[in-house]
C-alpha positions as CSV (number, residue, x, y, z in Angstrom):
1,M,-11.8,1.1,45.1
2,V,-14.0,-1.3,43.2
3,N,-17.5,-0.6,42.8
4,E,-19.3,-3.4,44.8
5,S,-22.8,-2.4,44.1
6,V,-25.2,-4.8,42.4
7,T,-27.0,-1.7,40.7
8,R,-25.4,-0.7,37.3
9,T,-23.7,2.7,37.2
10,P,-25.9,5.0,35.4
11,W,-25.1,7.2,32.5
12,R,-25.3,10.7,33.7
13,L,-26.2,14.1,31.9
14,T,-26.2,17.5,33.4
15,K,-28.9,20.0,32.2
16,R,-30.1,23.4,33.3
17,V,-33.8,24.6,32.8
18,L,-33.3,27.4,30.3
19,P,-36.0,29.9,29.1
20,Q,-37.0,27.9,25.9
21,H,-37.6,24.8,28.1
22,T,-40.4,26.6,30.0
23,D,-43.9,28.1,29.7
24,H,-44.8,31.5,30.4
25,G,-44.9,30.4,34.3
26,G,-41.5,29.5,34.2
27,V,-42.1,25.8,34.6
28,M,-40.6,23.2,32.3
29,W,-42.7,22.3,29.6
30,H,-43.4,18.4,28.7
31,G,-41.7,18.2,25.7
32,A,-38.6,19.3,26.9
33,Y,-38.4,16.4,29.0
34,V,-38.3,14.2,25.8
35,G,-35.7,16.2,24.0
36,W,-33.5,15.5,27.1
37,L,-34.7,11.9,27.3
38,E,-33.1,11.5,23.6
39,E,-30.0,13.8,24.4
40,A,-28.9,11.3,27.3
41,R,-29.2,8.3,25.0
42,V,-27.4,9.8,22.4
43,E,-24.4,11.2,24.6
44,A,-24.4,7.4,26.4
45,L,-24.0,6.0,23.3
46,S,-21.2,8.3,21.9
47,S,-19.3,7.6,25.3
48,T,-18.9,4.3,24.2
49,G,-16.8,5.0,21.1
50,C,-20.2,4.9,18.8
51,P,-21.3,8.0,18.0
52,Y,-25.0,7.9,16.8
53,E,-23.4,9.6,13.6
54,T,-22.0,6.2,12.8
55,M,-25.3,4.3,13.3
56,A,-27.1,6.9,11.2
57,S,-24.7,6.9,8.2
58,G,-24.9,3.0,8.4
59,G,-28.1,3.3,7.6
60,L,-29.6,2.8,11.2
61,E,-32.1,4.6,13.4
62,M,-33.7,4.0,16.8
63,P,-37.2,5.3,17.0
64,V,-39.0,5.5,19.9
65,V,-41.8,2.9,20.1
66,Q,-43.0,3.8,23.7
67,L,-42.6,6.3,26.0
68,Q,-43.8,6.7,29.5
69,I,-42.9,9.7,31.8
70,R,-44.3,10.2,35.5
71,Y,-43.8,13.6,36.7
72,R,-43.2,13.8,40.5
73,E,-42.5,17.8,40.9
74,A,-42.5,20.5,38.5
75,L,-39.2,21.8,37.3
76,R,-38.8,25.6,36.9
77,L,-36.4,28.0,34.8
78,G,-32.7,27.8,36.4
79,D,-32.8,24.3,37.9
80,E,-30.0,22.3,37.5
81,V,-31.0,18.5,36.7
82,V,-29.0,15.4,36.5
83,L,-30.3,12.7,34.0
84,M,-29.5,8.9,35.5
85,S,-29.9,6.7,32.5
86,V,-29.6,3.1,32.5
87,A,-29.8,0.7,29.4
88,S,-31.5,-2.2,29.9
89,V,-31.4,-5.8,28.3
90,Q,-32.9,-6.3,25.0
91,R,-36.5,-7.6,25.2
92,G,-37.5,-9.0,21.7
93,V,-37.0,-6.3,19.5
94,R,-37.2,-3.6,21.8
95,W,-34.0,-1.8,23.7
96,P,-35.4,-0.4,26.9
97,W,-34.1,2.6,29.0
98,L,-35.2,4.1,32.3
99,T,-34.1,7.5,33.3
100,R,-34.6,9.5,36.7
101,F,-34.5,13.3,36.6
102,I,-32.9,14.3,40.1
103,R,-32.7,17.7,41.2
104,R,-30.7,18.5,44.3
105,G,-30.9,14.6,45.1
106,V,-34.8,14.2,44.6
107,C,-36.0,12.4,41.9
108,V,-38.6,14.8,40.2
109,A,-39.5,12.6,37.4
110,E,-38.9,9.1,35.9
111,A,-39.1,7.8,32.1
112,S,-39.3,4.7,30.7
113,V,-38.4,4.7,26.9
114,E,-38.5,1.5,24.4
115,L,-36.4,2.1,21.0
116,V,-36.5,-0.8,18.1
117,L,-33.2,-0.8,15.9
118,V,-34.4,0.1,12.2
119,S,-32.2,-0.6,8.8
120,V,-33.5,2.2,6.7
121,R,-31.7,0.7,3.9
122,P,-32.9,-0.3,1.4
123,D,-36.3,-0.3,3.1
124,R,-37.3,0.1,6.7
125,K,-36.7,-3.1,8.3
126,V,-36.9,-3.8,12.4
127,L,-33.9,-5.6,13.0
128,R,-33.8,-8.6,16.0
129,R,-30.0,-8.3,15.7
130,P,-27.6,-5.4,15.2
131,P,-24.4,-5.2,13.3
132,E,-21.1,-6.2,15.3
133,E,-19.8,-2.7,15.9
134,I,-23.5,-1.7,17.0
135,A,-23.5,-4.7,19.4
136,L,-20.7,-3.8,21.1
137,A,-21.7,-0.6,21.8
138,F,-25.0,-1.6,23.3
139,K,-22.9,-4.3,25.0
140,T,-20.9,-1.1,26.5
141,L,-24.4,0.9,27.5
142,L,-25.5,-2.2,29.4
143,Q,-22.4,-2.1,31.6
144,G,-22.9,1.7,32.3
145,P,-19.9,4.1,32.4
146,D,-16.3,3.4,33.2
147,Q,-15.6,3.9,37.2
148,P,-12.6,5.0,38.6
149,D,-10.7,2.4,40.7
C-alpha cells in the first residue's frame, strides 16, 4: 500500500518516564524533555546510515540555537510516550525540527528546535552547506523514515 498522505511520516522514538526523569512528586522534570529531543534527533540521523559519531569524528557539531517547548499536560512516572519528529527544510543556516510528545494518542507537549551545523576544526565556523555525506543524510531526514509498501 502506498502512503498517499501529503504529510510526511515523522521519525518515531518511544520512551518511558522513569524515576530519574521525575521530580519528587512523580512529574517529569522539564529538563528531561530536552534530553529526549536530542535522543530523537540523533536516532533519526543514525537511521539514515550516518550516525552522529560520523559527524563528530569529522569535526562537525549541531548545537541548538533556539528551543521552545509547549507543555499541555504533565507526563508522570511510568507513562509511555512516543516522540514524533519531523525535520524541516534548512532556513539560512538553521535546521528546524518539530517534535510532538504523544501519550495514548494525545499530544501532551510540542517542541520546536533550531540547530546550526558547525565545523569545529580548525576553528568554530557555521556552515551554510554541509559536506556531501551529511547533505545526503539531511535529505533523507526531510523525507522521513521508510514506509512499508
